[in-house]
C-alpha positions as CSV (number, residue, x, y, z in Angstrom):
1,M,38.2,-24.7,-78.6
2,G,35.4,-23.4,-76.4
3,D,34.6,-19.9,-75.3
4,V,37.7,-19.0,-73.4
5,S,38.4,-15.3,-72.9
6,T,41.9,-14.1,-73.4
7,G,43.8,-10.8,-73.1
8,S,42.1,-7.9,-71.5
9,E,38.6,-9.5,-71.6
10,G,39.9,-12.5,-69.6
11,A,41.6,-10.2,-67.1
12,A,38.4,-8.1,-66.7
13,A,36.3,-11.2,-66.2
14,R,38.8,-12.5,-63.6
15,T,38.7,-9.2,-61.8
16,I,34.9,-9.1,-61.7
17,G,35.0,-12.7,-60.4
18,R,37.4,-11.6,-57.6
19,I,35.2,-8.7,-56.7
20,E,32.1,-10.8,-56.6
21,T,33.8,-13.4,-54.3
22,E,35.3,-10.7,-52.1
23,V,31.9,-9.0,-51.6
24,A,30.3,-12.3,-50.8
25,M,33.0,-13.0,-48.2
26,L,32.7,-9.5,-46.8
27,M,29.0,-10.0,-46.3
28,R,29.5,-13.4,-44.6
29,L,32.4,-12.2,-42.4
30,A,30.6,-9.0,-41.4
31,D,27.5,-11.1,-40.5
32,R,29.7,-13.5,-38.4
33,N,31.4,-10.6,-36.6
34,R,28.0,-9.0,-35.9
35,R,27.0,-12.2,-34.1
36,T,30.1,-12.6,-32.0
37,G,31.9,-10.9,-29.1
38,D,30.9,-7.4,-28.1
39,L,28.6,-7.0,-31.1
40,L,26.4,-9.9,-29.9
41,E,25.4,-8.4,-26.6
42,H,22.8,-5.8,-27.1
43,A,23.6,-5.3,-30.7
44,L,20.9,-4.3,-33.1
45,E,20.0,-6.4,-36.1
46,R,20.9,-4.8,-39.4
47,S,17.3,-3.7,-40.2
48,A,16.9,-2.0,-36.8
49,Y,20.3,-0.4,-37.1
50,L,19.6,1.1,-40.5
51,L,16.1,2.3,-39.5
52,L,17.4,3.9,-36.3
53,R,20.3,5.6,-38.1
54,R,17.8,7.1,-40.5
55,L,15.4,8.2,-37.7
56,T,18.2,9.7,-35.5
57,E,19.8,11.5,-38.4
58,G,16.7,12.7,-40.2
59,G,14.1,12.8,-37.5
60,P,10.6,11.2,-37.4
61,A,9.3,9.8,-40.7
62,N,6.4,7.9,-42.1
63,V,6.8,4.3,-43.1
64,N,6.6,5.1,-46.9
65,A,9.4,7.6,-46.6
66,L,11.5,5.1,-44.6
67,A,10.8,2.4,-47.1
68,A,11.8,4.6,-50.0
69,Q,15.1,5.7,-48.3
70,L,16.0,2.1,-47.4
71,R,14.8,0.7,-50.7
72,L,12.4,-1.7,-49.0
73,D,8.8,-2.5,-49.4
74,P,6.5,-0.5,-47.0
75,S,5.1,-3.8,-45.6
76,T,8.6,-4.9,-44.7
77,V,9.3,-1.6,-42.9
78,T,5.9,-1.8,-41.1
79,R,6.8,-5.3,-39.8
80,Q,10.2,-4.0,-38.7
81,V,8.7,-0.9,-37.0
82,L,6.2,-3.1,-35.1
83,A,9.0,-5.3,-33.8
84,M,11.1,-2.3,-32.8
85,E,8.1,-0.7,-31.1
86,S,7.5,-3.8,-29.0
87,S,11.2,-3.6,-28.0
88,G,10.9,0.0,-27.0
89,L,13.3,1.3,-29.8
90,V,10.7,3.4,-31.6
91,V,7.3,5.0,-31.1
92,R,4.6,5.8,-33.5
93,E,2.9,9.2,-33.2
94,R,0.4,11.2,-35.1
95,D,1.8,13.3,-38.0
96,P,1.2,16.9,-37.0
97,E,0.9,17.9,-40.6
98,D,-1.6,15.1,-41.5
99,G,-3.7,13.9,-38.6
100,R,-4.5,10.7,-40.5
101,G,-0.8,9.8,-40.9
102,T,1.6,8.3,-38.5
103,L,5.3,9.1,-37.9
104,V,7.9,6.7,-36.5
105,A,10.4,8.2,-34.1
106,A,13.4,6.8,-32.3
107,T,13.1,6.5,-28.5
108,A,15.8,7.3,-26.0
109,R,16.3,3.5,-25.6
110,G,16.6,3.2,-29.4
111,G,19.2,6.0,-29.5
112,E,21.2,4.3,-26.8
113,A,21.0,0.9,-28.6
114,L,22.1,2.6,-31.8
115,A,25.0,4.3,-30.1
116,H,26.1,1.1,-28.5
117,T,26.0,-0.8,-31.8
118,R,27.8,2.0,-33.7
119,T,30.6,2.1,-31.0
120,A,31.0,-1.7,-31.1
121,R,31.1,-1.8,-34.9
122,A,33.6,1.1,-35.0
123,E,35.8,-0.7,-32.5
124,V,35.8,-3.8,-34.7
125,Y,36.7,-1.9,-37.9
126,A,39.3,0.3,-36.1
127,G,41.0,-2.8,-34.9
128,V,40.9,-4.6,-38.3
129,L,42.1,-1.5,-40.1
130,A,44.7,-0.3,-37.6
131,A,47.6,-1.3,-39.7
132,W,46.1,0.4,-42.8
133,S,47.3,3.9,-43.7
134,E,44.7,6.7,-43.5
135,T,44.9,7.0,-47.3
136,D,43.9,3.4,-47.7
137,R,41.1,3.7,-45.1
138,V,39.8,6.8,-47.0
139,S,40.1,5.0,-50.3
140,L,38.2,2.0,-48.9
141,A,35.4,4.2,-47.6
142,D,35.1,6.1,-50.9
143,L,35.1,2.9,-52.9
144,L,32.5,1.3,-50.7
145,A,30.3,4.4,-50.9
146,R,30.7,4.3,-54.7
147,L,29.8,0.6,-54.9
148,N,26.7,1.1,-52.7
149,A,25.6,4.0,-54.8
150,D,26.1,2.1,-58.0
151,L,24.3,-1.0,-56.7
152,D,21.4,1.2,-55.5
153,A,21.2,2.9,-58.9
154,R,21.2,-0.5,-60.7
155,S,18.4,-1.8,-58.5
156,R,16.2,1.2,-59.2
157,R,16.4,0.8,-63.0
């Protein structure tokens, strides 16, 4: 007969399969939208976007702190910071509390690029979700935040 699930186990497996497929499509479509239209011109790559969001919201930070917050290896963040520095999006400066350390800070140009990217992304999602009720938009935001938190917790175990 095989190993066919029935009843509630089968329904749960089908639901998980749908979620996995929908998340995969979400990532692909979000990536495609990021590379087209208004988002293409002057848009930040995801890594630069996330680093600049962290720096503008939390202020200057060292590479290890950034890596921990973004759940990345410090060598990866170092490479990203060097590329962003050469583009004028960030600067590295001496840590006033530890003269041996270096802090990364967003530049005015980095802040402007972040603002442009955030505005362009917000316009895309505002348009896509225009027909959704505010209740549905809040539910989506809450569920995405919960999914991200649970994925993050899983990856840290």
